[in-house]
C-alpha positions as CSV (number, residue, x, y, z in Angstrom):
1,M,-49.3,-6.9,-8.2
2,A,-46.6,-9.0,-6.4
3,V,-43.6,-10.3,-8.4
4,R,-43.8,-14.1,-8.8
5,V,-40.5,-15.7,-8.0
6,L,-39.2,-19.2,-8.6
7,V,-36.1,-20.2,-6.6
8,V,-33.8,-22.8,-8.1
9,D,-30.8,-24.2,-6.2
10,D,-29.7,-27.8,-5.5
11,H,-29.2,-27.1,-1.8
12,K,-32.4,-27.2,0.2
13,I,-31.1,-24.9,3.0
14,M,-30.3,-22.3,0.3
15,R,-33.8,-22.6,-1.2
16,E,-35.6,-22.4,2.1
17,G,-33.5,-19.5,3.3
18,L,-34.2,-17.5,0.1
19,R,-37.9,-18.3,0.3
20,S,-38.1,-17.1,3.9
21,L,-36.3,-13.9,3.1
22,L,-38.1,-13.1,-0.1
23,E,-41.5,-13.7,1.3
24,G,-40.8,-11.0,3.9
25,Q,-41.0,-8.5,1.1
26,S,-44.5,-7.2,0.5
27,D,-44.1,-7.0,-3.3
28,L,-42.6,-10.5,-3.8
29,V,-44.1,-13.9,-3.6
30,V,-42.3,-17.2,-4.0
31,V,-44.4,-19.5,-6.2
32,G,-42.2,-22.5,-6.2
33,E,-38.8,-24.1,-5.8
34,A,-36.6,-26.4,-7.9
35,E,-33.5,-28.3,-7.1
36,G,-32.2,-28.8,-10.6
37,G,-32.4,-27.6,-14.2
38,R,-34.9,-30.0,-15.5
39,E,-37.2,-29.5,-12.5
40,A,-36.8,-25.7,-13.0
41,I,-38.1,-25.9,-16.5
42,Q,-41.2,-27.9,-15.4
43,R,-41.8,-25.5,-12.5
44,V,-41.7,-22.6,-14.9
45,R,-44.3,-24.3,-17.0
46,D,-46.5,-25.1,-13.9
47,T,-46.2,-21.8,-11.9
48,A,-45.6,-19.1,-14.5
49,P,-43.1,-17.0,-12.5
50,D,-42.1,-13.5,-13.4
51,V,-38.5,-14.0,-12.3
52,V,-36.4,-17.1,-11.8
53,V,-33.5,-16.9,-9.3
54,M,-31.2,-19.5,-10.9
55,D,-28.2,-21.2,-9.3
56,L,-25.7,-21.9,-12.1
57,S,-23.8,-24.9,-10.5
58,M,-26.2,-27.8,-10.3
59,P,-25.8,-31.5,-11.1
60,E,-27.3,-33.3,-14.2
61,M,-28.5,-30.0,-15.8
62,N,-26.7,-26.9,-14.8
63,G,-28.2,-23.5,-14.5
64,I,-26.8,-22.1,-17.7
65,E,-28.4,-24.9,-19.8
66,A,-31.7,-24.5,-17.9
67,T,-31.6,-20.8,-18.5
68,R,-31.1,-21.4,-22.2
69,R,-34.1,-23.7,-22.3
70,I,-36.4,-21.4,-20.3
71,A,-35.4,-18.3,-22.3
72,E,-36.1,-20.1,-25.6
73,N,-39.5,-21.5,-24.5
74,F,-40.7,-18.9,-22.0
75,P,-39.4,-15.5,-23.3
76,D,-41.5,-13.5,-20.9
77,V,-39.8,-15.0,-17.9
78,R,-36.8,-13.1,-16.5
79,I,-33.9,-15.0,-15.2
80,L,-31.4,-13.8,-12.5
81,A,-28.3,-15.9,-12.3
82,L,-26.6,-16.7,-8.9
83,S,-23.1,-18.0,-8.8
84,M,-20.1,-18.4,-6.5
85,H,-17.9,-17.7,-9.5
86,S,-17.0,-14.1,-10.6
87,D,-15.0,-15.2,-13.6
88,R,-15.9,-13.3,-16.8
89,R,-16.6,-16.7,-18.6
90,F,-19.5,-17.5,-16.2
91,V,-21.0,-14.1,-16.6
92,E,-20.8,-14.2,-20.4
93,E,-22.2,-17.7,-20.6
94,A,-25.1,-16.8,-18.4
95,L,-26.0,-13.7,-20.3
96,A,-25.6,-15.4,-23.6
97,A,-28.0,-18.1,-22.4
98,G,-30.6,-15.5,-21.7
99,A,-30.1,-14.4,-18.1
100,C,-31.1,-10.8,-17.4
101,G,-28.8,-10.4,-14.4
102,F,-25.9,-11.9,-12.6
103,L,-25.2,-11.9,-8.8
104,L,-22.6,-13.5,-6.6
105,K,-24.0,-15.9,-4.0
106,D,-22.5,-14.0,-1.1
107,C,-24.2,-10.7,-2.1
108,A,-26.3,-8.8,0.5
109,F,-30.0,-9.7,0.6
110,D,-30.9,-6.1,-0.3
111,E,-28.9,-6.4,-3.5
112,L,-30.8,-9.6,-4.4
113,V,-34.2,-8.0,-3.8
114,G,-33.1,-4.9,-5.8
115,A,-31.9,-7.1,-8.7
116,I,-35.2,-9.0,-8.8
117,R,-37.1,-5.8,-9.1
118,E,-34.7,-4.5,-11.8
119,V,-35.0,-7.6,-14.0
120,K,-38.8,-7.7,-13.5
121,A,-38.9,-4.1,-14.8
122,A,-37.3,-5.4,-18.1
123,R,-33.9,-4.0,-17.2
124,Y,-30.6,-5.8,-16.8
125,Y,-28.6,-6.1,-13.6
126,L,-24.9,-6.9,-13.1
127,S,-23.5,-6.8,-9.6
128,P,-21.2,-3.8,-9.1
129,R,-18.8,-6.2,-7.4
130,I,-18.1,-7.9,-10.7
131,A,-19.1,-5.4,-13.3
132,G,-15.7,-3.6,-13.3
133,G,-13.8,-6.8,-13.6
134,V,-15.9,-8.0,-16.4
135,V,-15.4,-4.8,-18.4
136,S,-11.7,-4.8,-17.6
137,D,-11.4,-8.4,-18.8
138,F,-13.3,-7.7,-21.9
139,L,-11.2,-4.7,-22.8
140,G,-8.0,-6.7,-22.1
141,S,-9.2,-9.6,-24.3
142,R,-9.8,-7.5,-27.4
143,G,-7.5,-8.5,-30.2
144,R,-6.8,-12.0,-28.7
145,P,-8.3,-15.0,-30.4
146,A,-11.3,-16.4,-28.7
147,S,-11.0,-19.7,-26.9
148,P,-13.3,-22.6,-27.7
149,T,-16.5,-22.6,-25.5
150,G,-19.5,-24.8,-24.9
151,A,-21.3,-22.8,-27.5
152,R,-19.8,-25.1,-30.2
153,L,-21.8,-27.9,-28.8
154,T,-25.5,-28.5,-29.3
155,P,-27.8,-28.3,-26.2
156,R,-28.0,-32.2,-26.1
157,E,-24.3,-32.5,-26.4
158,R,-23.8,-30.1,-23.5
159,E,-26.2,-32.2,-21.4
160,V,-24.2,-35.4,-22.3
161,L,-20.9,-33.7,-21.5
162,Q,-22.1,-32.5,-18.1
163,L,-23.4,-36.0,-17.2
164,V,-20.2,-37.7,-18.3
165,A,-18.1,-35.2,-16.5
166,E,-20.1,-35.9,-13.3
167,G,-19.1,-39.5,-13.5
168,K,-22.2,-41.2,-15.0
169,N,-21.5,-44.1,-17.3
170,T,-23.2,-44.5,-20.7
171,K,-26.2,-46.4,-19.4
172,E,-26.8,-43.9,-16.7
173,V,-26.6,-41.0,-19.2
174,A,-29.0,-42.8,-21.5
175,F,-31.5,-43.4,-18.7
176,T,-31.3,-39.8,-17.5
177,L,-31.9,-38.4,-20.9
178,G,-34.5,-41.0,-21.9
179,T,-32.5,-42.2,-24.9
180,C,-30.5,-45.3,-26.0
181,V,-26.9,-46.3,-25.1
182,K,-25.9,-46.2,-28.8
183,T,-27.1,-42.6,-29.2
184,V,-25.2,-41.5,-26.2
185,E,-22.0,-43.2,-27.4
186,T,-22.4,-41.5,-30.8
187,Q,-22.9,-38.1,-29.1
188,R,-19.9,-38.6,-26.8
189,T,-17.7,-39.4,-29.9
190,Q,-19.0,-36.2,-31.6
191,I,-18.3,-34.1,-28.5
192,M,-14.7,-35.4,-28.3
193,R,-14.2,-34.8,-32.0
194,K,-15.5,-31.3,-31.9
195,L,-13.4,-30.4,-28.9
196,G,-10.3,-32.2,-29.9
197,I,-10.4,-34.2,-26.6
198,T,-9.5,-37.9,-26.3
199,S,-10.3,-38.9,-22.7
200,V,-13.0,-38.6,-20.1
201,A,-10.5,-36.8,-17.8
202,E,-10.0,-34.1,-20.4
203,L,-13.8,-33.8,-20.9
204,T,-14.2,-33.3,-17.2
205,K,-11.6,-30.6,-17.1
206,Y,-13.2,-28.9,-20.0
207,A,-16.7,-29.1,-18.4
208,I,-15.4,-27.5,-15.2
209,R,-13.5,-24.8,-17.0
210,E,-16.5,-23.9,-19.1
211,G,-18.9,-23.8,-16.1
212,L,-21.0,-26.8,-17.2
213,T,-20.3,-28.6,-13.9
214,S,-18.2,-28.0,-10.8
215,L,-16.1,-29.8,-8.2
216,D,-18.9,-29.4,-5.6
């Protein structure tokens, strides 16, 4: 039976390219596409894929948050993260969120196909191009105090943080999340207090550093 694949990326040309290449494989079938995290969650519900190929850097809801939601609600779905960033922080965040594999976006197509097959077989895949660096960074970090990460925030607080960092005002954040302005203001205050941050500029820097959003 063919592996059912959902492709998630905010760039249409990337989604169409991946679909075209993947559908050339006799054992893979692309059952859908999504251009953002929220749409990805809905597409998983509608199409029941075996594997989600998930871009991590997307506006409004990034791939790490979408991965976390999918892993919690659809535990049988395997998620393969794609990113331009090889920093250990991004790899750790993706795996902690529930991804079963991590690839760089400029990997060879054969590697992507192989990784999809690996995660479908209930195994984990980490690109050899970053595996060594991740292990080296991990070994070098032992004994050093851990830096604060987005894990200190609740899922809704991470959503609010990303939207604020992307330049949305309070009303726009409230509309996007389907809540009221007062609730968003309260959540933003809580985020700043938890992180010890006092300005939107600092929030933006933090969100970029932690992989919640990007400069793209």
